N, C-alpha and C positions, 0 to 999 in steps of 0.2 A: 447524505447518502453514504453507505458503506463503501470503502475503497475496494476496487477489484484487484488491487495489487496484493502479492504475498505480504503478510504482516511481519516481515523479517527485519524491518528498520524501525528504530525509535525516532521518528521524524519530528522536528520542531514544527509548530504551527505557524509556518512562515514560508512564503514563496516569493521569488524574485522575478521581475519581468524584464529587467535590463541591467547591464553592467558596463562600467567604463573604468579601465585601468584597475586600480585596487579597490574600487567601490562597486557595491551592488545596491539596486534600488527595488524596494518592495512595491507592491501594487498600490499601497496608500501613499507612496512618495517618500517613505522613510529611507534614509541613506545609511548603509552599513559599510564599515571598513573591513575588508576581507583579509583576515590573517589566517584563514584556513586553506584558501586556495583550492577548494574542492579536494582536500587531502593531497596537497602538493602537486596537483594536476595543472592548475592554471598558471603555468610558469611565467607567462607574459601578461598576466592579468586578463581582464575582460575586454573583448572587442578590440584587440590589438590591430592597428591598421594593416600591418603586414600580413597577419593571419587572415583577416577579413578579405583583403584583396586577393590573396592566394586562393582562398576557398571559392570566391566568386568566379575566378578564372577557371578553377578546376572543375566546377560543376557544369561548365559548358562542354567539357570533354568526357570521354567514357569514364564512368565511376568505377566500373568493375568489369574485368575481362577474364578473371581467374588466372591462376598460376600455370595454366597450360600454354600461355603466351608470354612474350617479352613484355615487361613493364618498365619502361625507361625511368619513370619517376622513382621506382624502388631501387633500380640500379644506381641512380645518382645519390640517393640518400644513403644507401649502403656504403658507397665509396667515401662519402663525407664522414660517416661514422668510423670507418677504418682509418682514414687519414687523421682523425682527431683522437684516436685511442690506441690501445695495445693490439687491437683485433686485426685479423685478416679476412674473416668471414662473418656474415650477418644473416640471420633468419628473422623475418618479420611476422609478428603475431598481432593480436587485437587487444591484449591486456597484459598486466604485469604477471598475473598467475600463469598465463600461457607462456610468457617469456621465461619464467622460472621453470615451468614444466619442460620446456625445450632445453634449458640448461641442464636439468637433471638427466634427460635422455641423452644429451650430447656427451656428458661425463661417462655415463654407462657404456655408450656405444664406442667411445674411445678405447676403453679397456677390452671390449669385445673384439674390436679391430686389431688389438694387440694380442689376440688369442688368450685373453684372460677374462672371459665372460662372468666368472665368479666374483669379480671385483665390481660390485654394483652398489655398495653401501656408501652413504654420505654422512659425515659427521656434521651435526648442526648444533645449535646453542639454545639454551633455555631463554625464553623471552622473545624468540624469533617469530616473525610472521612472514610467510612466503606466498600466501594466496589461499583461495578457497576451493581449488580442485582437490580431489581425494589425495593425490600425491603431495601437493604443496601443504595441505593441512597436516599430513603426517610429518612432513619436514619441519613444520613449525612446532608441532608437538603440544599445542595447547589443547588439553583434554576437553574443555567446554565446547570447542569447535568440532571436535572429533566425535563426541558422544552421539549415538543414534544413527550413525552411518555405517554400521557393520564393522567388520574387521579392518583395522588400520593398515594402510599400505605399508608393506615391509620395505626396508632398505635405508632406514635412518637411525642413527645412534646419537643421542643428545648429550652434550657436555654442559656443565655449568658455565655461565657467562664469564668469559675472560680467563678460564682455567686451562692454562697450557698443558699442565701435567695430565689433566683429565683427557685432553685431546690426544696426547701421545699414547695414553693407556688404551684408548678406544681403537687405535690403529691396528688392524689385523689383516689376514690374508684376503678378506672380502671387501676391504675398504677401497673405494674409488677416489674419494676426495673429501674436501671440506667445503661446506656451503655456509656463507654468512653474509649478513648486512654490515657494512662498515660502521654504520650507525643504525641501531635498531629503532625503527619508527614507531610501529604499533606497540613495541615493547617498552616505550617510554623515553625515546631519544637518548638511548645509551650508546655511547661511542666506544668502540674497542680502541685501546691505546695503540699508537703507531708502532711501538715496540712489539706489542703482541701480534699485530698483523704481519710484521716482518718475521717474527718467530714462526708463525703458522706457514708462511711462504717457504721458509727453510725446511720445516718438517715435511711439507708436501714434496719439495725437491728431493729430500733425502730418501723418502719412501716411495717415490714414483707416483704420487697422487696429484690430482688436479685441484687448484684453488678456484672455487666457483663463487662468484659474487652476486648477491641480490642488491642491485643499485636502482631498483624500481623507484624508491622514494628519494634516494640521495643523489642520483645521477642527473645529468644534463644541467650542471651548474649550480645545483641547490646549495652546495657547501662552499662555493667559491672556486672550485676547480671542476672540470667537466665531469670527472668521476671522483667520488670522495676518496677512493683508495689511493689516488695520485699523491695525496698529502703525506702518505706514509712512505712513499718511494717504492711501493710494491706494485708489481704487474701481475694480474690474474691470468688464468687460462681461459676462463669463460665468465661472462657477465650478462645479467638480465637488466634491461631498461624498459621503462614505460612511462606512466604518469606525465611528467613534464615534457617528454619527447614530442607529444602532440599538442601541448598547450591547451588541452581541452578536447581535442579530437582523439578518439580511441586508437591507440597504436602501441605495440610493444616490440621489443627487439632482443634477440639473443645474439651476443657477440662472442667470437671465439678466435683463438689463434688457428693457423692452418693445421698445426699438429693436433690440437685438441678437437678440431672438427673433422678429423680424418674418417671417423665412422659414419658421419652424416652424408651418406651417399644417396644415389637416386632411389627415391621411394622410402627413405628412412624416416621422414617426417613430412608433415604437410599442413596446410591451412586453407580453407576456402576463401576467407576474406583477407587474410594476412598479407600485407604489402600491397594493398589495392591502391590505385592511382590517387584517390582523394586523400587517404591517410598519409601516404608518403610525400605528397606535395606539401601538406601542412607541416609534416615533420621537417622537411627541408627548410621551410620558412622559419620555423623555430630556430634551427641551427644558424640561419642567416643572422639572427639577432644574437643568440647566445655566444656564437663563435666570432662575432665581430670584435675587432681590436679594442681592448680595454673593458669589455663587458664583464668578464669573470672577475677581473681585478676590482671593478666597481661593486660587484656582489660581495666580495670579501671585505671591502671597506665598509659597506653598509651593514654587514654582519657585525663588525666591531662596534659600530654606532648602536645597533640594536642591543648587543650584549651589555654595553655600558648603561643604556637606558633601563634594561631589566635589572641590572645590579643595583641601580639606585632604588627601584621599586622594592627589591628584596630587602634593602637596608631600611626602607621606610615602613615595611609591613612584615616584620619577621614572624608575626603570629599567624600570617596567612601563607607566606611563601617560605618553603624550606630550602630550596636550592634552584639554581639555573644551570642548564646544560645544553650543549649543542654546538654547531659550527655553521658558518655562513649565514644563510637565511633559513635555517632549520633549528628551532629552539624548543626546549621543553621547560615548563615551569612545574617543578615538583611542589605540590601544595600540601598544607597542613589541614585543609578541609577536603571534602570529597571533590575530586576533579570535575565531576559533572556539576556540582554546585558552583564551582569557580567559573566554569564555562557558561553556566546560566547567568551568573552575575555579569560576565563580560557581554553576553548577548543583550542584557538590559541596557548596557552602555553602547549598544549597536556596534559591537566588535565581535567578529566571528573567529572562533578558535576551535580546536579539535582535541577532545579527550583521547588519552592513550593509556597504556598499561603503566604500572608502577605509580599510580595516582598522579599522573603527569598530564598537563594540558599543553598541546603542541601549538606553536606559532609557525605557520608556513606561508608567509606573504608572497605575492608575486615577485619575481626577480627584478621587475621594473619599478619597485617601490622607491620612494625618495625620502630624504631626511625629514621633511615636514610630515609625511605620513607616518614615519616611525615615531616622531614626537607625539603625534596625535594618538597613535596606538598606545604609547606609554601612558599618556594622560588618561585614556579610557581604562587601561589596566589598573592604574592607581585608583581611579574612581570605583572600579569593581571591588578592589581590596577594601576600600573604605566602606562600601555598601555591605560587604560581608561582615566586617567588624561591627558596624552599626546594628546589624541583625543578629549579633551574638554568635556568629559562626566560628570565630577564632578560638583556637585551643588555649 
């Protein structure tokens, strides 16, 4: 039977009926090691006991009351995010794209509140991906995603990746700030050097601009710190979170300092579902785990273990793997074969991975992964490389 869904995804002919930790189980009983994590969403793996218990308790209470009333669960989660980060204020949404959209609006409103509404443009970077709304598509600048949707939303000026001179040259009287992912996810797990991020922060300070971060994929512990930007010693003005914040339950958040959020006054923004009791209860449960003593340090340590394992595979299969990049438990394998071909070979070894730009395959395992599972993933990646070589895929 023909699917009733929009044909907008190239779906694998594979469905899962249950999951446990880092593992997914197909209907026929086949067991897959999940190093895709639902594209960095399943931060605590599948069926995490704390999330399951929290959701079971939450569904016995009101699921939705709207933001016309107090939502204690949202208040508590917002306070915890403020306590864990640079931020003073939080707005909850349902997705990463919505969180970035809110971040863009917050940056523009800041300048409008300072009697400079003409300052609405954000400098972005080639290779960025900020979401699928019309504004976030324009911010990302990838023409293949923009084509066919009419005029591109105005307000974004793109610089080459990591080119500080180009950023400075783009600053003008209409510039509101700089928007970037500390590590580009869809763009191929490309990390901005820490020195570059510090230099961008200095440029923003010098020109009265806001530094706006898209930490939708990198945030909530993915890189071994709660926000990836922390590792550069930089504090932003605004940041967008989602993906791992809900551990699989849809939720996004826009975080901002008190000053940066000054324009987001009564009626300036809204969301019907954003910050609902179910989502914010689960988000708080995720933070119970991620912010527990030693958890982030463990992620960083296991990231080093994974990096070493990947380096060994790179050494063993130089005709298949060009380079390894990433931080914490967010890695990219730049391949010498088509990344889709590499991901397909890994799938035959029952290892789930995620293709990205720049001919990269992403590894985004749950943050609760252990060393044995990392070793098993490395074995399967090695077997995938051997399979590709045997099939004559190596250059």
